[in-house]
C-alpha positions in Angstrom: 0.0 0.0 0.0 2.8 2.4 0.6 3.9 2.1 -3.0 0.7 3.4 -4.5 1.0 7.0 -2.8 4.8 7.1 -3.7 3.9 6.5 -7.3 1.0 9.0 -7.3 3.3 11.6 -5.7 6.0 11.0 -8.4 3.4 11.2 -11.2 2.1 14.5 -9.7 5.6 15.9 -9.6 6.1 14.9 -13.2 2.8 16.6 -14.1 3.7 19.7 -12.2 7.1 19.8 -14.3 5.2 19.2 -17.5 2.5 21.9 -16.9 5.2 24.3 -15.9 7.2 23.7 -19.1 4.0 24.1 -21.1 3.0 27.3 -19.3 6.6 28.7 -20.0 6.4 27.7 -23.6 3.1 29.3 -24.0 4.5 32.5 -22.2 7.5 32.7 -24.7 5.2 32.2 -27.7 2.8 34.9 -26.4 5.7 37.3 -25.9 6.8 36.6 -29.5 3.4 37.3 -30.9 3.3 40.4 -28.8 6.6 41.7 -30.1 5.3 41.0 -33.7 2.0 42.8 -33.0 4.0 45.9 -31.7 6.2 45.8 -34.8 3.3 45.6 -37.1 1.4 48.3 -35.3 4.5 50.6 -35.7 4.6 49.6 -39.4 1.0 50.5 -39.8 1.4 53.9 -37.9 4.2 54.7 -40.3 2.2 53.7 -43.4 -0.9 55.7 -42.3 1.3 58.9 -41.8 2.7 58.3 -45.3 -0.7 57.7 -46.8 -2.1 60.7 -44.9 0.7 63.0 -46.3 0.1 61.6 -49.8 -3.6 62.2 -49.5 -3.1 65.8 -48.3 -0.7 66.5 -51.2 -3.0 64.9 -53.7 -5.9 67.1 -52.4 -3.9 70.2 -52.6 -2.7 69.4 -56.1 -6.3 68.6 -57.2 -7.5 71.8 -55.8 -4.6 73.7 -57.6 -5.4 72.0 -60.8 -9.1 72.8 -60.6 -8.3 76.4 -59.8 -5.8 76.7 -62.7 -8.3 75.0 -65.1 -11.0 77.6 -64.1 -8.6 80.3 -64.6 -7.5 79.1 -67.9 -11.1 78.7 -69.0 -11.6 82.2 -68.1 -8.8 83.4 -70.1 -10.0 81.4 -73.0 -13.3 83.0 -72.8 -12.0 86.5 -73.2 -10.9 87.4 -76.5 -7.4 88.4 -77.4 -6.9 92.0 -76.7 -5.8 94.5 -79.1 -5.4 97.3 -76.7 -1.8 97.6 -75.3 -3.1 97.9 -71.5 -5.3 94.7 -72.0 -2.4 92.9 -73.6 -0.1 93.8 -70.7 -2.7 92.5 -68.2 -3.0 89.2 -70.1 0.7 88.8 -70.3 0.9 89.6 -66.6 -1.7 87.0 -65.8 0.0 84.5 -68.0 3.4 85.1 -66.2 1.7 84.6 -62.8 0.4 81.3 -64.0 3.8 80.3 -65.3 5.3 81.2 -61.9 2.6 79.2 -60.1 3.3 76.3 -62.3 6.9 76.4 -61.9 6.5 76.4 -58.1 4.2 73.4 -58.4 6.7 71.6 -60.6 9.8 72.3 -58.4 7.5 71.3 -55.3 6.6 68.0 -56.9 10.3 67.0 -57.7 11.1 66.9 -54.0 
């Protein structure tokens, strides 16, 4: 009869060691998954900031293009002037548009 409790005690100790090892393995795996999640979260944050910056730039460009198109449509509707003052005004408006276009081109090359 004394053999049975000793076997049960030995078996319980083995079970405790086995369960302890399993818990440690699960803990290590959880730590690795947590690290991967943290890294992916950082990557997603970086990607989100890049997408947000791109979207803001695209919106500004689209707005500028719409404004430029309406400005060009207005100048197309007006007839070519024959009076020197109107010609100077049209040349000035054209030069301003060229400056604005140059700024956009140099800004987009960055």
